[in-house]
VOGU-3710 file (C-alpha; in Angstrom, 3 decimals, decimal comma):
1> meatvqgghr> 0,000/0,000/0,000  2,808/2,394/0,942  4,658/1,613/-2,304  1,502/2,410/-4,281  1,120/5,744/-2,506  4,786/6,612/-3,126  4,452/5,646/-6,785  1,403/7,868/-7,152  3,227/10,714/-5,430  6,202/10,384/-7,798
11> rlqltlflvg> 3,917/10,355/-10,842  2,138/13,460/-9,582  5,473/15,183/-8,978  6,722/14,212/-12,444  3,515/15,535/-13,999  3,893/18,798/-12,118  7,537/19,056/-13,209  6,601/18,523/-16,866  3,796/21,082/-16,654  6,223/23,575/-15,119
21> llvvllasvr> 8,750/22,782/-17,826  6,132/23,372/-20,521  5,102/26,714/-19,013  8,690/27,968/-18,738  9,450/26,589/-22,193  6,604/28,682/-23,590  8,029/31,718/-21,790  11,427/30,972/-23,348  9,856/30,594/-26,790  8,288/34,015/-26,334
31> vamvtswyac> 11,735/35,456/-25,528  13,133/33,753/-28,641  10,374/35,133/-30,861  10,643/38,714/-29,578  14,446/38,791/-29,648  14,504/37,258/-33,133  12,138/39,933/-34,397  14,255/42,725/-32,950  17,459/41,089/-34,194  16,035/41,180/-37,723
41> hvsgggydna> 14,568/44,682/-37,575  16,802/46,927/-35,465  18,791/49,478/-37,409  22,165/50,881/-36,440  22,746/54,603/-36,215  25,724/55,787/-38,216  26,910/52,422/-39,493  24,810/51,935/-42,644  22,142/50,068/-40,660  24,551/47,204/-40,066
51> yisdeiyyvd> 25,910/47,625/-36,545  23,974/48,453/-33,378  25,920/50,489/-30,833  29,037/48,609/-29,639  28,457/45,794/-32,128  30,923/47,641/-34,360  33,709/46,849/-31,875  32,772/43,270/-31,018  31,675/42,062/-34,444  34,550/43,727/-36,243
61> aarrilvnvf> 37,029/42,261/-33,751  35,353/38,845/-34,071  35,719/38,976/-37,856  39,377/39,993/-37,539  40,069/37,202/-35,018  38,349/34,713/-37,298  40,582/35,627/-40,247  43,908/36,503/-38,628  43,959/34,266/-35,545  42,022/31,213/-36,733
71> gyrsplfnys> 42,981/31,469/-40,413  39,456/31,524/-41,855  39,583/32,056/-45,632  35,980/32,021/-46,869  34,401/35,345/-47,989  33,185/37,760/-45,331  31,169/40,897/-45,880  33,091/44,176/-45,870  30,812/46,347/-43,743  31,366/50,076/-43,693
81> getasnyynf> 32,495/51,842/-40,549  34,934/49,119/-39,621  37,480/49,686/-36,865  41,257/49,943/-37,325  42,930/46,952/-38,969  44,927/46,178/-35,805  41,958/46,431/-33,416  41,039/43,238/-31,521  38,974/44,645/-28,626  41,499/43,609/-25,966
91> ehpplgkyii> 39,651/45,789/-23,457  37,180/42,905/-23,079  37,784/39,121/-22,813  37,583/37,101/-26,054  35,027/34,313/-25,527  32,016/36,307/-26,745  33,907/37,311/-29,885  34,784/33,666/-30,555  31,079/32,815/-30,313  30,158/35,617/-32,726
101> aasmvllgdr> 32,893/34,413/-35,097  31,591/30,833/-34,923  28,103/32,084/-35,767  29,531/33,881/-38,819  31,057/30,609/-40,016  27,882/28,604/-39,450  25,234/31,116/-40,547  27,089/33,637/-42,690  28,417/37,121/-42,044  25,207/39,118/-41,691
111> pfswrapsvi> 23,587/41,042/-38,821  21,146/38,330/-37,723  23,974/35,783/-37,648  25,968/37,978/-35,265  22,923/38,225/-33,001  21,737/34,608/-33,183  23,868/33,444/-30,208  22,392/36,269/-28,122  18,872/35,157/-29,085  19,643/31,570/-28,074
121> maslipliiy> 21,298/32,460/-24,781  18,583/34,894/-23,692  15,954/32,258/-24,490  17,731/29,572/-22,469  18,224/31,594/-19,272  14,620/31,075/-17,978  14,913/27,326/-18,637  18,284/27,142/-16,890  16,835/28,840/-13,827  13,791/26,548/-13,778
131> lglswgrdar> 15,790/23,347/-14,181  18,473/24,472/-11,752  15,954/25,186/-9,010  13,424/22,395/-9,555  15,330/19,347/-10,861  15,030/16,501/-8,344  13,178/18,695/-5,834  9,691/18,483/-4,361  6,484/20,039/-5,692  7,046/23,263/-3,776
141> wiligaaagi> 10,386/23,860/-5,490  8,921/22,956/-8,870  6,391/25,768/-8,445  9,044/28,158/-7,121  11,386/27,301/-10,003  8,635/27,871/-12,555  7,839/31,262/-11,030  11,528/32,246/-11,105  11,899/31,182/-14,734  8,829/33,167/-15,762
151> lasadhilvv> 10,076/36,242/-13,887  13,423/36,053/-15,689  11,664/35,805/-19,054  9,639/38,922/-18,216  12,687/41,132/-17,615  12,834/43,648/-20,463  16,626/43,916/-20,356  16,875/40,190/-21,162  14,915/40,721/-24,382  16,915/43,826/-25,280
161> mgsvalldiy> 20,332/42,228/-24,818  19,147/39,033/-26,468  18,483/41,055/-29,618  21,962/42,457/-30,255  25,525/41,159/-30,570  26,926/42,645/-27,367  28,945/40,698/-24,811  26,734/41,258/-21,771  24,205/38,531/-22,598  27,010/35,956/-22,777
171> aafflsiaiv> 28,136/36,930/-19,279  24,522/36,712/-18,041  24,042/33,291/-19,671  27,080/31,687/-18,059  26,345/33,465/-14,770  22,871/31,893/-14,726  24,448/28,419/-14,735  27,037/29,502/-12,158  24,274/30,802/-9,881  22,030/27,722/-9,994
181> safrerflls> 25,099/25,488/-9,533  26,093/27,499/-6,458  22,482/27,370/-5,255  22,790/23,585/-5,268  26,204/23,966/-3,578  28,083/22,575/-6,567  30,793/25,155/-6,126  33,452/23,705/-8,426  30,920/23,439/-11,250  29,819/26,979/-10,460
191> svfeglawas> 33,419/28,170/-10,758  33,689/26,637/-14,252  30,777/28,741/-15,473  31,984/31,762/-13,514  35,202/31,430/-15,531  33,214/31,297/-18,774  31,177/34,338/-17,705  34,362/36,259/-16,884  35,879/35,167/-20,209  32,835/36,768/-21,866
201> ketavpglla> 32,876/40,104/-20,047  34,574/41,406/-16,937  31,271/42,513/-15,384  30,942/38,883/-14,226  34,076/39,022/-12,029  32,215/39,768/-8,734  30,474/36,408/-9,084  33,663/34,719/-7,888  33,402/36,660/-4,619  29,865/35,307/-4,213
211> iwllialrsp> 31,123/31,735/-4,611  33,834/32,329/-2,009  31,364/33,893/0,411  28,957/30,966/0,111  31,765/28,461/0,679  33,013/30,400/3,716  29,505/30,470/5,207  28,892/26,756/4,599  32,384/25,510/5,535  34,209/27,961/7,825
221> nrkglkligl> 37,161/25,609/8,226  40,253/24,276/6,456  38,111/22,265/4,026  36,284/25,444/3,013  39,554/27,315/2,582  40,838/24,539/0,324  37,645/24,673/-1,741  37,998/28,450/-2,103  41,503/27,904/-3,469  40,249/25,254/-5,898
231> tllvtlavfl> 37,456/27,483/-7,192  39,997/30,249/-7,778  42,241/27,887/-9,743  39,336/26,501/-11,788  37,959/29,961/-12,587  41,380/31,277/-13,600  42,109/28,165/-15,676  38,841/28,487/-17,613  39,347/32,234/-18,050  42,934/31,858/-19,293
241> layvplfahf> 42,003/28,962/-21,579  39,884/31,409/-23,581  43,028/33,441/-24,249  45,136/30,546/-25,594  44,478/31,340/-29,302  45,435/34,975/-28,680  48,541/33,961/-26,722  49,574/31,718/-29,607  49,044/34,411/-32,237  50,196/37,607/-30,512
251> gliyviqqti> 52,485/36,305/-27,797  51,916/36,072/-24,056  53,448/39,402/-23,029  51,584/41,472/-25,629  48,194/40,002/-24,704  48,823/40,502/-20,975  49,849/44,122/-21,543  46,784/44,818/-23,665  44,475/43,091/-21,170  45,871/45,030/-18,204
261> ggykwdmesr> 45,411/48,213/-20,218  41,802/47,192/-20,796  41,147/46,750/-17,070  42,669/50,155/-16,369  40,360/51,559/-19,045  37,404/49,965/-17,223  38,149/52,159/-14,216  38,079/55,426/-16,169  35,182/57,515/-17,447  34,590/57,696/-21,191
271> ppgpptstps> 34,220/60,987/-23,082  30,710/62,524/-22,992  28,294/60,647/-25,221  25,417/58,191/-24,653  23,279/58,364/-21,483  24,950/56,953/-18,378  23,623/56,053/-14,937  24,651/54,486/-11,643  24,148/50,775/-10,871  21,257/51,746/-8,586
281> gwffnvdpfv> 19,767/53,931/-11,305  19,509/50,983/-13,688  16,790/49,417/-11,530  14,677/52,565/-11,819  15,465/53,065/-15,524  17,302/56,332/-14,975  18,762/57,492/-18,317  18,593/54,108/-20,068  20,871/53,473/-23,042  19,060/53,609/-26,401
291> lsysplltas> 20,345/50,881/-28,715  17,981/51,543/-31,605  15,448/54,216/-32,535  13,796/52,258/-35,345  12,264/50,243/-33,801  12,873/51,730/-30,367  15,064/49,430/-28,293  15,990/50,824/-24,885  18,189/49,006/-22,367  15,686/49,247/-19,523
301> mteafevpam> 14,717/46,769/-16,829  11,272/45,602/-15,722  10,938/47,646/-12,527  8,048/45,573/-11,137  10,423/42,587/-11,029  13,862/44,102/-10,514  13,119/46,641/-7,755  11,551/44,035/-5,403  14,439/41,710/-6,273  16,981/44,387/-5,362
311> vsalaifvag> 15,270/45,179/-2,049  14,864/41,476/-1,252  18,466/40,593/-2,094  19,863/43,370/0,087  17,447/42,581/2,952  18,086/38,822/2,889  21,834/39,321/2,667  22,010/41,773/5,578  19,600/39,741/7,753  21,495/36,572/6,953
321> mindrslvra> 24,914/37,981/7,764  23,637/39,421/11,071  21,210/36,762/12,336  20,999/33,559/10,303  23,717/32,839/7,767  21,732/29,976/6,242  19,532/32,675/4,692  22,414/33,800/2,470  22,143/31,752/-0,704  23,276/32,032/-4,297
331> gdaffvmefv> 20,648/34,485/-5,547  21,198/37,225/-2,997  24,953/36,554/-2,717  25,555/36,932/-6,466  23,235/39,939/-6,615  24,955/41,772/-3,764  28,473/40,996/-4,986  27,620/42,209/-8,507  25,928/45,293/-7,074  28,864/46,140/-4,798
341> glwtvylign> 31,381/45,331/-7,539  29,813/47,636/-10,107  29,350/50,398/-7,549  33,052/50,013/-6,687  33,969/50,607/-10,334  31,778/53,708/-10,295  33,322/55,047/-7,085  36,870/54,383/-8,300  36,229/56,767/-11,158  34,282/55,254/-14,063
351> htlysfysvv> 31,102/57,336/-14,107  30,164/56,292/-17,640  28,380/53,051/-16,827  25,623/52,080/-19,256  22,293/50,494/-18,428  22,816/47,526/-20,755  25,362/46,160/-18,242  22,382/45,430/-15,973  21,426/42,175/-17,717  23,948/40,384/-15,480
361> ftpasavtma> 21,455/40,931/-12,638  18,559/39,088/-14,318  19,482/35,533/-13,230  20,487/36,625/-9,716  17,238/38,583/-9,368  15,155/35,590/-10,447  16,895/33,251/-8,001  16,567/35,868/-5,245  12,802/35,950/-5,797  12,835/32,146/-5,599
371> evldiisrkm> 14,504/32,496/-2,196  11,759/34,912/-1,129  9,062/32,454/-2,217  10,878/29,669/-0,362  11,020/31,705/2,859  7,337/32,671/2,619  6,105/29,170/1,739  8,141/27,527/4,527  6,721/30,038/6,997  3,177/29,284/5,805
381> iknkikiint> 3,716/25,525/6,093  5,218/25,927/9,563  2,252/28,028/10,714  -0,213/25,530/9,247  1,459/22,643/11,068  1,417/24,679/14,286  -2,320/25,337/13,900  -3,006/21,646/13,221  -0,980/20,570/16,256  -2,747/23,132/18,432
391> sssi> -6,167/21,948/17,217  -5,338/18,281/17,793  -4,124/18,968/21,340  -7,463/20,638/22,139
//
């Protein structure tokens, strides 16, 4: 009899998981459809309707890497407004440019091909969050995971950055896997994807601090210290592996010099130009960056989702560090470390931060809201059990 009940419970849980998967899959399909439409229709200002904003730097560098570093010899389109012949965008890591280059080889050198990886990655982030939170968990976590995946899909900045060939969506994609891996306390696996996120764009660097913090809170001993060292080595190894083709082509010293110069550049303000705002301002859509005017594509966040996520992440993190450290989990830890990290860059002297950087918060915000739902639902269950026990004792 007990085996029959357990079998029925497992079937019900599997059904619920598949329904949740279908719902989040539909949300991801919506992201894919909207981003694909924008990727086909956005027009670039000043670059013969070919490049959108910083695409001129990343796509042009990707094309140059493809030809000069990897030796690609098939025809590529000679777009106007190209950058200098010796420009390889060393101010940012190379992985995103490799991905753009691979898309050129597979799909051809045209605007939609440059943006196709962004479309795919933006569409997968809600699914990654759902699967990472709900896989192998009970019905409560299946519902929480589905809610988190849907919230991520509803963030406007995810759609915006999934529509263009900028590096930020790659960082957000790999960060989403790093976050759900850390949420499940698979810290070495998390460090692999943290390395891939960092190799895509340096805005992902604070994620490593989140991993270290979570390890320190879970294992405040020699074992934890050893694991922190291992995650550092794994992250650095993955990050440096992305540079191997550049090391081989340009030489180790030259690449290191150029990369250090790029990080120094990250700490300095740019000349006056596009709208800029603070990391806090992004959540309230203060002076959002306009990527396209036809159709209008503005790098703004969904305030109804992101503002509560910001408040929740900060509140959970502070309460956890003061009272109950088990409250500090991957969502709020990654959010706070990214938030503090980007504010640090601003305070050091780079006051030209753009709102499209904010997409790195989308996965952390979604997982933070999952933490909120977990706290609320556990409290409700606890109160219900207390009421039942009180009633039975009477």
